[in-house]
Backbone bond lengths (Angstrom), bond angles and torsions (degrees), N, CA, C in turn:
res aa  C-N    CA-C-N  psi(-1)  N-CA   C-N-CA  omega(-1)  CA-C   N-CA-C  phi
1 M - - - 1.448 - - 1.535 110.71 -
2 E 1.329 115.22 -36.13 1.463 118.36 179.81 1.528 111.04 -63.36
3 L 1.305 115.60 -37.24 1.460 120.24 179.25 1.535 110.30 -64.17
4 Y 1.321 116.49 -40.32 1.461 121.26 177.89 1.529 110.25 -61.81
5 A 1.348 115.41 -46.14 1.469 120.30 -179.19 1.524 111.13 -64.34
6 S 1.321 116.94 -45.17 1.468 118.78 -178.46 1.533 111.03 -69.19
7 G 1.311 117.31 -35.63 1.462 120.67 176.12 1.510 112.00 -63.38
8 Q 1.325 116.09 -43.81 1.459 120.47 178.32 1.525 110.50 -63.86
9 A 1.342 116.73 -42.20 1.467 120.50 179.24 1.532 110.67 -63.02
10 L 1.316 117.37 -41.48 1.462 121.45 178.36 1.526 110.78 -62.21
11 L 1.330 115.79 -45.04 1.463 119.44 179.68 1.535 110.83 -63.55
12 R 1.332 117.53 -38.44 1.467 120.36 177.28 1.533 110.86 -62.07
13 R 1.334 116.29 -43.86 1.465 119.85 179.29 1.528 111.12 -62.71
14 Q 1.314 116.52 -31.08 1.468 121.35 178.72 1.530 111.58 -85.42
15 R 1.333 116.13 4.18 1.472 123.30 179.13 1.532 112.97 60.71
16 F 1.313 113.77 37.42 1.461 120.55 177.91 1.518 108.89 -67.52
17 L 1.329 116.45 137.88 1.466 120.84 175.94 1.525 108.58 -91.14
18 F 1.301 115.04 107.24 1.465 120.11 -178.77 1.523 109.99 -72.20
19 P 1.336 117.05 145.87 1.470 119.54 176.12 1.528 110.12 -65.99
20 S 1.301 115.81 161.09 1.473 120.34 -176.11 1.530 112.24 -65.49
21 D 1.320 117.33 -24.01 1.460 119.47 -179.27 1.537 112.52 -96.57
22 W 1.333 116.72 14.54 1.466 121.28 179.65 1.526 110.11 -64.88
23 L 1.316 116.35 132.80 1.458 120.75 176.87 1.518 108.87 -92.93
24 E 1.324 116.00 115.38 1.453 121.66 179.48 1.533 110.01 -62.75
25 Y 1.314 114.72 149.88 1.460 120.80 -179.01 1.531 111.66 -54.72
26 D 1.316 117.35 -43.46 1.467 120.99 -179.00 1.528 111.21 -58.66
27 M 1.323 115.61 -40.02 1.462 120.67 179.15 1.534 110.88 -67.41
28 V 1.318 115.75 -45.55 1.471 120.37 -179.96 1.523 110.02 -63.74
29 E 1.325 116.27 -42.77 1.466 120.14 179.59 1.529 110.70 -62.65
30 G 1.313 117.43 -43.56 1.460 121.16 178.66 1.515 112.21 -61.30
31 E 1.319 115.94 -43.79 1.467 119.89 178.15 1.529 110.67 -64.97
32 W 1.320 116.22 -40.50 1.467 121.10 179.81 1.534 110.70 -63.43
33 L 1.338 116.81 -43.56 1.460 120.35 178.41 1.528 111.23 -64.78
34 A 1.333 116.81 -40.24 1.467 120.51 178.02 1.529 110.54 -64.66
35 F 1.324 116.37 -41.97 1.457 120.96 178.27 1.527 110.71 -61.43
36 N 1.335 117.07 -44.91 1.459 120.88 179.93 1.519 111.94 -64.53
37 E 1.319 117.22 -35.39 1.459 120.75 177.89 1.533 110.48 -66.38
38 I 1.326 116.23 -44.25 1.473 120.33 177.27 1.522 110.08 -62.63
39 L 1.316 116.51 -44.22 1.465 121.33 179.49 1.526 110.70 -61.22
40 K 1.314 117.28 -40.42 1.467 121.65 178.99 1.526 110.89 -62.73
41 R 1.343 116.47 -46.38 1.465 120.01 -179.65 1.525 111.38 -64.57
42 K 1.329 116.35 -42.34 1.467 120.13 179.09 1.527 110.90 -64.43
43 T 1.324 116.82 -40.95 1.465 120.96 179.49 1.521 110.52 -63.81
44 E 1.327 116.91 -42.56 1.464 120.71 177.89 1.524 110.85 -62.50
45 A 1.333 116.73 -41.57 1.468 120.35 179.23 1.523 110.85 -64.77
46 I 1.314 116.63 -42.80 1.472 120.64 179.15 1.519 110.23 -64.59
47 N 1.331 117.13 -43.70 1.463 120.10 179.15 1.521 111.68 -61.19
48 A 1.319 117.30 -37.88 1.461 120.73 177.12 1.525 110.24 -64.89
49 E 1.326 116.56 -42.45 1.464 120.42 178.99 1.525 111.10 -65.78
50 V 1.326 117.14 -39.82 1.461 120.69 178.95 1.521 110.03 -63.73
51 S 1.323 117.22 -41.61 1.460 121.04 178.32 1.529 110.41 -61.61
52 L 1.311 116.74 -44.47 1.462 120.92 178.10 1.528 110.78 -62.84
53 F 1.320 116.46 -44.04 1.453 120.79 179.28 1.530 111.25 -61.00
54 L 1.327 116.93 -44.29 1.464 120.14 179.59 1.527 111.35 -63.99
55 M 1.318 116.96 -38.82 1.452 120.58 177.90 1.532 110.50 -63.39
56 L 1.326 116.66 -45.12 1.466 120.23 178.51 1.521 111.46 -64.31
57 L 1.312 116.12 -39.57 1.464 120.57 178.60 1.524 110.87 -61.55
58 L 1.319 116.43 -42.95 1.464 119.69 178.11 1.523 111.47 -65.93
59 L 1.325 116.73 -38.67 1.467 119.71 177.23 1.521 111.02 -62.84
60 Y 1.321 116.56 -45.58 1.461 119.71 178.18 1.518 111.27 -64.09
61 A 1.314 117.20 -40.44 1.466 120.75 -179.51 1.527 110.58 -63.01
62 F 1.325 116.61 -33.03 1.455 120.10 179.67 1.524 112.23 -82.91
63 F 1.333 117.52 -47.36 1.452 121.05 -171.76 1.522 114.60 -84.54
64 L 1.317 118.63 -28.81 1.458 119.71 -177.96 1.527 112.51 -61.29
65 P 1.334 119.06 -48.91 1.470 117.63 176.58 1.531 112.20 -60.93
66 L 1.319 116.86 -35.71 1.456 120.90 177.85 1.524 110.67 -63.79
67 L 1.332 117.12 -42.82 1.466 120.72 178.23 1.523 111.64 -64.80
68 F 1.322 117.82 -37.84 1.466 120.81 176.75 1.527 110.83 -64.15
69 K 1.327 117.73 -39.87 1.467 120.77 178.04 1.514 110.67 -63.78
70 I 1.325 116.57 -44.12 1.467 120.65 179.02 1.525 109.86 -63.25
71 S 1.315 116.47 -44.44 1.462 121.30 179.91 1.523 110.94 -61.86
72 D 1.329 116.70 -46.28 1.472 120.32 178.65 1.518 110.90 -61.85
73 S 1.318 116.18 -39.45 1.460 120.86 179.89 1.523 110.55 -65.62
74 L 1.317 117.58 -43.01 1.470 120.60 179.48 1.510 111.14 -66.22
75 L 1.327 117.73 -40.77 1.462 120.94 -179.84 1.525 110.72 -67.82
76 A 1.309 117.70 -34.83 1.479 121.01 179.52 1.513 110.80 -68.71
77 N 1.320 118.12 -30.54 1.475 121.77 -177.50 1.532 112.55 -92.58
78 E 1.337 118.68 -5.96 1.460 120.70 -175.81 1.521 109.89 -77.74
79 D 1.303 114.02 142.08 1.471 120.59 -179.92 1.521 108.28 -90.70
80 F 1.338 117.43 116.23 1.461 122.05 179.93 1.528 112.23 -101.28
81 S 1.291 117.02 20.48 1.465 120.24 -176.43 1.512 112.15 -76.73
82 G 1.308 115.99 -14.03 1.455 119.29 177.26 1.506 112.47 84.11
83 G 1.264 118.60 4.68 1.442 120.61 -175.56 1.423 113.60 -118.03
């Protein structure tokens, strides 16, 4: 961004005629700051979701085998004689 600003300042000192669609440094800087703010918020949201996902994954990794053992144990002890 500094290079853009210094380049624009140099061209102004040289009395360069900028095209009508030229984006002024202030405008580019503002857009860049807004973009970085959005990116920061999105990154924080994603990181929070990843943390939640990892926590759930660890819970499932721990409890799922335990639930299968309990289920197998209950099915082995169940009376299927119908009486």
